[in-house]
C-alpha positions in Angstrom: -14.5 29.4 15.2 -12.8 26.3 14.1 -13.4 26.0 10.3 -14.2 22.4 10.7 -17.3 23.4 12.9 -18.8 26.1 10.8 -22.6 26.4 10.7 -25.0 26.9 7.8 -27.8 29.2 7.5 -30.0 26.9 9.6 -27.6 26.8 12.4 -26.5 23.2 11.6 -22.8 22.2 11.8 -21.3 21.5 8.5 -17.7 20.4 7.2 -15.1 22.9 6.3 -15.6 24.5 2.8 -13.4 23.4 -0.1 -13.8 26.2 -2.6 -10.6 25.3 -4.5 -11.3 21.7 -4.7 -11.4 20.1 -8.1 -11.6 16.4 -9.2 -8.3 14.9 -9.7 -6.9 12.8 -12.5 -7.4 9.0 -12.5 -4.4 7.0 -11.3 -2.5 5.4 -14.1 -0.3 2.3 -14.5 3.0 4.1 -14.1 6.6 3.2 -13.3 7.9 4.5 -10.1 11.6 4.0 -9.2 13.4 4.4 -5.8 16.7 3.3 -4.5 15.9 -0.3 -3.6 13.0 -1.1 -5.9 11.0 -0.1 -8.8 7.2 -0.4 -9.3 6.1 -1.5 -12.8 2.7 -2.3 -14.2 2.2 -5.9 -13.6 2.5 -8.0 -16.7 2.8 -11.6 -17.7 6.6 -11.2 -18.1 6.7 -11.0 -14.2 5.0 -14.2 -13.6 8.0 -16.5 -13.6 9.9 -14.4 -11.1 6.8 -14.0 -8.9 6.1 -17.7 -9.0 9.6 -18.5 -7.7 9.4 -15.8 -5.2 6.1 -16.8 -3.8 7.3 -20.5 -3.7 10.6 -19.5 -1.8 8.9 -21.2 1.3 7.1 -24.5 1.3 3.6 -23.3 2.3 1.1 -20.8 1.5 0.9 -18.9 4.8 1.3 -15.5 3.1 -1.9 -16.0 1.3 -4.1 -16.7 4.2 -5.5 -13.2 4.3 -5.6 -12.6 0.5 -8.7 -13.1 -1.5 -6.6 -15.6 -3.8 -4.7 -18.7 -2.9 -1.1 -19.1 -3.9 -0.7 -20.4 -7.4 0.2 -24.1 -7.3 1.7 -24.3 -10.8 3.4 -21.7 -13.2 0.4 -21.9 -15.4 -2.0 -21.0 -12.6 0.4 -18.1 -11.7 0.3 -17.0 -15.4 -3.6 -17.0 -15.1 -3.6 -14.8 -11.9 -1.1 -12.4 -13.2 -2.9 -12.1 -16.5 -6.3 -11.5 -14.7 -4.8 -8.9 -12.4 -2.8 -7.1 -15.0 -6.0 -6.7 -17.2 -8.0 -5.2 -14.4 -9.1 -1.7 -15.2 -10.3 -0.6 -11.8 -7.6 -2.0 -9.7 -4.1 -1.1 -10.9 -1.6 -3.8 -10.0 2.1 -3.4 -9.8 5.0 -5.6 -9.7 7.8 -4.8 -7.1 11.1 -5.3 -8.8 14.2 -5.5 -6.5 16.8 -3.4 -8.2 19.7 -5.5 -6.7 18.5 -8.5 -8.8 16.1 -7.0 -11.5 13.5 -9.7 -10.4 9.9 -9.2 -9.3 9.7 -10.2 -5.7 6.2 -9.0 -4.7 3.1 -7.2 -5.9 0.7 -4.3 -4.7 -2.2 -2.4 -6.1 -4.0 0.9 -6.1 -7.7 0.1 -5.9 -11.0 1.8 -5.2 -9.8 4.8 -7.0 -12.2 7.8 -6.7 -10.7 10.8 -8.5 -13.9 12.9 -7.8 -13.2 12.9 -4.2 -9.5 12.3 -4.3 -9.4 9.0 -2.6 -7.7 5.7 -3.2 -6.6 2.5 -1.4 -3.4 0.6 -1.3 -4.2 -3.0 -1.3 -3.3 -6.5 -2.6 0.0 -6.2 -0.7 1.6 -9.4 -1.5 5.2 -9.3 -0.4 7.1 -12.6 -1.0 9.6 -14.0 1.6 12.4 -12.4 -0.5 11.3 -8.9 0.4 9.6 -9.1 3.8 10.9 -6.7 6.4 13.2 -5.4 3.8 13.7 -1.9 2.5 11.8 -2.8 -0.7 8.5 -3.2 1.2 8.7 0.1 2.9 10.0 1.9 -0.3 7.2 0.4 -2.4 4.5 2.1 -0.1 6.5 5.2 0.0 6.7 5.5 -3.8 2.8 4.8 -4.0 2.0 7.5 -1.3 4.3 9.9 -3.1 2.4 9.2 -6.4 -0.9 9.6 -4.5 -0.2 12.9 -2.6 2.5 14.6 -4.6 1.6 13.8 -8.2 -2.1 13.1 -8.2 -2.8 15.6 -5.2 -5.3 13.3 -3.6 -6.8 14.0 -0.2 -6.8 10.5 1.3 -5.1 7.1 1.0 -6.5 4.1 2.6 -5.3 0.8 3.9 -7.7 -2.0 4.9 -6.9 -5.3 6.3 -8.4 -8.5 8.0 -8.6 -7.7 11.6 -6.8 -10.9 12.5 -4.0 -10.2 10.1 -1.6 -8.8 12.7 1.3 -8.3 10.2 -0.8 -6.0 8.1 -2.2 -4.1 11.0 1.3 -3.5 12.4 2.6 -2.5 8.9 -0.1 0.2 8.6 0.7 1.6 11.9 4.4 1.6 11.3 4.0 3.3 8.0 2.0 6.1 9.5 -1.5 5.1 8.7 -4.0 6.0 11.5 -6.5 3.5 12.7 -10.1 4.6 12.1 -12.1 1.7 13.2 -13.3 -1.8 12.5 -16.1 -2.9 10.1 -17.5 -5.8 11.7 -18.8 -8.7 9.5 -17.6 -6.7 6.5 -17.4 -9.5 3.9 -17.2 -13.3 3.6 -13.6 -14.1 2.7 -12.9 -17.8 1.6 -16.0 -19.0 3.3 -15.2 -17.2 6.6 -16.2 -14.2 8.3 -13.9 -11.0 7.8 -14.0 -8.1 10.1 -12.0 -5.3 8.4 -9.7 -2.6 10.0 -9.7 0.7 8.3 -6.6 2.9 8.2 -5.8 6.2 6.3 -3.3 8.9 5.8 -4.9 12.3 4.7 -3.1 15.0 2.7 -2.3 17.2 5.7 -0.4 14.2 7.4 1.7 13.4 4.3 4.5 16.0 4.8 5.4 14.5 8.2 4.8 10.8 7.1 6.8 11.3 3.9 9.8 13.0 5.7 10.0 10.2 8.2 9.9 7.5 5.5 12.4 9.5 3.4 14.8 9.8 6.3 14.5 6.1 7.1 15.3 5.2 3.5 18.2 7.4 3.3 21.5 5.8 2.6 23.0 6.8 5.9 20.5 4.7 7.6 21.7 1.5 6.3 24.9 -0.6 6.8 27.0 -1.9 4.0 25.0 -5.1 4.3 21.7 -3.4 3.9 20.5 -3.5 7.5 18.7 -0.6 9.1 20.7 1.4 11.6 17.6 3.2 13.3 14.0 2.0 13.0 11.2 4.0 11.4 9.9 5.0 14.9 13.2 6.8 15.5 12.1 9.3 12.8 8.9 10.4 14.5 6.2 7.9 13.5 5.0 4.3 13.7 6.5 1.5 15.7 9.9 -0.2 15.4 10.3 -2.6 12.5 
């Protein structure tokens, strides 16, 4: 019998037993370094570079689906960074481009549940300086490695606005599996938001991680830093 379809003493189907499961450690504000970028706990020192990165285009289109609006001034940016950096239940990270040493985006681990081994990658805020770059993919790869290899969690979630096509495409490309849409999930900036749910579970991580690692390998990039083969060529997701 499939272990997922075992029955209890009443003849009712129940989930697979997890006799060796123990609550995991709480995620921490750690530094994670890759070949293209480094994730650092978000701090006020990152504010000037992030303000410049977020203002490298003339409008705030990248903030449409975020809960905050793009800071209009350096002072507003300082306030946003300070608030996010001080959050105890959402761990915000700056994405630092190793080629420049400057912060070019931010991301967070949130809804962290060590008892059940579940967390979410959210607040994905890539500036125009890192969009469609290796930094974006590597930043998520580093967080996934921390989630599954270090913390030994069972599940990592990705949630996004159903109308945020870029975020939906990114989730699928990175190996997250679509689970469904929560209709009228929240009111965001005075408008309805239906939320799409995606996840990677621990049994999928080996294949997902291998594909991401192979895509990020030096041999997959030209001297100008352009990918040679898309992530889909390594067995998952859709072309970049």
